[in-house]
MIDO-843951 format. One record per residue (C-alpha): residue in three letters; x, y, z. Coordinates in steps of 0.2 Angstrom, whole numbers, plus 5000, padded with zeros to 4 digits. Example, Ala and Ser with C-alpha at 12.3 -4.5 7.8 and 13.67 -1.06 7.14 Angstrom:
# MIDO-843951
<tordren><rest>ala</rest><east>5062</east><north>4978</north><up>5039</up></tordren>
<tordren><rest>ser</rest><east>5068</east><north>4995</north><up>5036</up></tordren>
# end
This chain:
# MIDO-843951
<tordren><rest>met</rest><east>5002</east><north>4980</north><up>5000</up></tordren>
<tordren><rest>ile</rest><east>5008</east><north>4994</north><up>4989</up></tordren>
<tordren><rest>his</rest><east>5026</east><north>5000</north><up>4989</up></tordren>
<tordren><rest>arg</rest><east>5033</east><north>5014</north><up>4978</up></tordren>
<tordren><rest>gly</rest><east>5051</east><north>5006</north><up>4978</up></tordren>
<tordren><rest>glu</rest><east>5058</east><north>4991</north><up>4969</up></tordren>
<tordren><rest>ile</rest><east>5056</east><north>4981</north><up>4985</up></tordren>
<tordren><rest>phe</rest><east>5052</east><north>4985</north><up>5004</up></tordren>
<tordren><rest>leu</rest><east>5065</east><north>4985</north><up>5018</up></tordren>
<tordren><rest>arg</rest><east>5078</east><north>4995</north><up>5009</up></tordren>
<tordren><rest>arg</rest><east>5092</east><north>4994</north><up>5022</up></tordren>
<tordren><rest>phe</rest><east>5090</east><north>4975</north><up>5025</up></tordren>
<tordren><rest>asp</rest><east>5099</east><north>4961</north><up>5016</up></tordren>
<tordren><rest>asp</rest><east>5093</east><north>4958</north><up>4999</up></tordren>
<tordren><rest>asp</rest><east>5091</east><north>4939</north><up>5001</up></tordren>
<tordren><rest>leu</rest><east>5080</east><north>4942</north><up>5017</up></tordren>
<tordren><rest>arg</rest><east>5069</east><north>4955</north><up>5007</up></tordren>
<tordren><rest>val</rest><east>5066</east><north>4943</north><up>4993</up></tordren>
<tordren><rest>ala</rest><east>5062</east><north>4928</north><up>5004</up></tordren>
<tordren><rest>leu</rest><east>5050</east><north>4939</north><up>5015</up></tordren>
<tordren><rest>ala</rest><east>5041</east><north>4945</north><up>4999</up></tordren>
<tordren><rest>ala</rest><east>5040</east><north>4927</north><up>4993</up></tordren>
<tordren><rest>glu</rest><east>5033</east><north>4921</north><up>5010</up></tordren>
<tordren><rest>met</rest><east>5020</east><north>4935</north><up>5010</up></tordren>
<tordren><rest>arg</rest><east>5014</east><north>4930</north><up>4993</up></tordren>
<tordren><rest>lys</rest><east>5012</east><north>4912</north><up>4998</up></tordren>
<tordren><rest>arg</rest><east>5001</east><north>4918</north><up>5012</up></tordren>
<tordren><rest>gly</rest><east>4990</east><north>4927</north><up>4999</up></tordren>
<tordren><rest>ile</rest><east>4996</east><north>4945</north><up>5002</up></tordren>
<tordren><rest>asp</rest><east>4995</east><north>4955</north><up>4986</up></tordren>
<tordren><rest>leu</rest><east>5012</east><north>4964</north><up>4984</up></tordren>
<tordren><rest>arg</rest><east>5013</east><north>4978</north><up>4972</up></tordren>
<tordren><rest>phe</rest><east>5031</east><north>4986</north><up>4970</up></tordren>
<tordren><rest>glu</rest><east>5036</east><north>5001</north><up>4960</up></tordren>
<tordren><rest>thr</rest><east>5018</east><north>5008</north><up>4961</up></tordren>
<tordren><rest>leu</rest><east>5013</east><north>5026</north><up>4965</up></tordren>
<tordren><rest>val</rest><east>4996</east><north>5029</north><up>4972</up></tordren>
<tordren><rest>ser</rest><east>4987</east><north>5043</north><up>4963</up></tordren>
<tordren><rest>arg</rest><east>4970</east><north>5044</north><up>4972</up></tordren>
<tordren><rest>ile</rest><east>4960</east><north>5035</north><up>4986</up></tordren>
<tordren><rest>asp</rest><east>4941</east><north>5035</north><up>4985</up></tordren>
<tordren><rest>arg</rest><east>4930</east><north>5032</north><up>4999</up></tordren>
<tordren><rest>gly</rest><east>4913</east><north>5023</north><up>5000</up></tordren>
<tordren><rest>asp</rest><east>4907</east><north>5007</north><up>4993</up></tordren>
<tordren><rest>gly</rest><east>4914</east><north>5010</north><up>4976</up></tordren>
<tordren><rest>gly</rest><east>4930</east><north>5016</north><up>4983</up></tordren>
<tordren><rest>gly</rest><east>4947</east><north>5010</north><up>4980</up></tordren>
<tordren><rest>val</rest><east>4965</east><north>5014</north><up>4978</up></tordren>
<tordren><rest>his</rest><east>4970</east><north>5021</north><up>4961</up></tordren>
<tordren><rest>ser</rest><east>4988</east><north>5020</north><up>4954</up></tordren>
<tordren><rest>arg</rest><east>4995</east><north>5024</north><up>4937</up></tordren>
<tordren><rest>ser</rest><east>4990</east><north>5007</north><up>4932</up></tordren>
<tordren><rest>pro</rest><east>4973</east><north>5006</north><up>4924</up></tordren>
<tordren><rest>lys</rest><east>4965</east><north>4995</north><up>4937</up></tordren>
<tordren><rest>ala</rest><east>4959</east><north>5001</north><up>4954</up></tordren>
<tordren><rest>leu</rest><east>4962</east><north>4991</north><up>4970</up></tordren>
<tordren><rest>arg</rest><east>4947</east><north>4988</north><up>4982</up></tordren>
<tordren><rest>ser</rest><east>4952</east><north>4990</north><up>5000</up></tordren>
<tordren><rest>met</rest><east>4943</east><north>4989</north><up>5016</up></tordren>
<tordren><rest>gln</rest><east>4956</east><north>4999</north><up>5025</up></tordren>
<tordren><rest>val</rest><east>4970</east><north>5010</north><up>5020</up></tordren>
<tordren><rest>ser</rest><east>4986</east><north>5014</north><up>5030</up></tordren>
<tordren><rest>leu</rest><east>4998</east><north>5027</north><up>5025</up></tordren>
<tordren><rest>cys</rest><east>5017</east><north>5026</north><up>5030</up></tordren>
<tordren><rest>ser</rest><east>5030</east><north>5039</north><up>5025</up></tordren>
<tordren><rest>arg</rest><east>5047</east><north>5044</north><up>5030</up></tordren>
<tordren><rest>pro</rest><east>5051</east><north>5059</north><up>5040</up></tordren>
<tordren><rest>gly</rest><east>5051</east><north>5076</north><up>5031</up></tordren>
<tordren><rest>val</rest><east>5036</east><north>5071</north><up>5019</up></tordren>
<tordren><rest>pro</rest><east>5022</east><north>5083</north><up>5020</up></tordren>
<tordren><rest>arg</rest><east>5007</east><north>5077</north><up>5030</up></tordren>
<tordren><rest>ile</rest><east>4992</east><north>5071</north><up>5020</up></tordren>
<tordren><rest>arg</rest><east>4975</east><north>5075</north><up>5028</up></tordren>
<tordren><rest>met</rest><east>4964</east><north>5059</north><up>5028</up></tordren>
<tordren><rest>glu</rest><east>4947</east><north>5058</north><up>5036</up></tordren>
<tordren><rest>ser</rest><east>4941</east><north>5041</north><up>5043</up></tordren>
<tordren><rest>asp</rest><east>4925</east><north>5034</north><up>5038</up></tordren>
<tordren><rest>ser</rest><east>4913</east><north>5032</north><up>5053</up></tordren>
<tordren><rest>arg</rest><east>4908</east><north>5015</north><up>5046</up></tordren>
<tordren><rest>met</rest><east>4926</east><north>5008</north><up>5049</up></tordren>
<tordren><rest>arg</rest><east>4926</east><north>5013</north><up>5068</up></tordren>
<tordren><rest>ala</rest><east>4924</east><north>4998</north><up>5080</up></tordren>
# end
């Protein structure tokens, strides 16, 4: 999970946010805070690229943003449809 901020759930209690992040990591979820996505590539060699040198491989990408952020046009890959 990539999040551009210091930690997710900004308006929640800090102890809750830290505890939730720790539980998610215990369950094997890779959390990357303070990370900005620069590019998303499709296909077998695709991945999510950030300003760090390593690309992240991903089977699925979901984009969440707050109101007022310009829309990003993303086409789905037909191989991912059920």
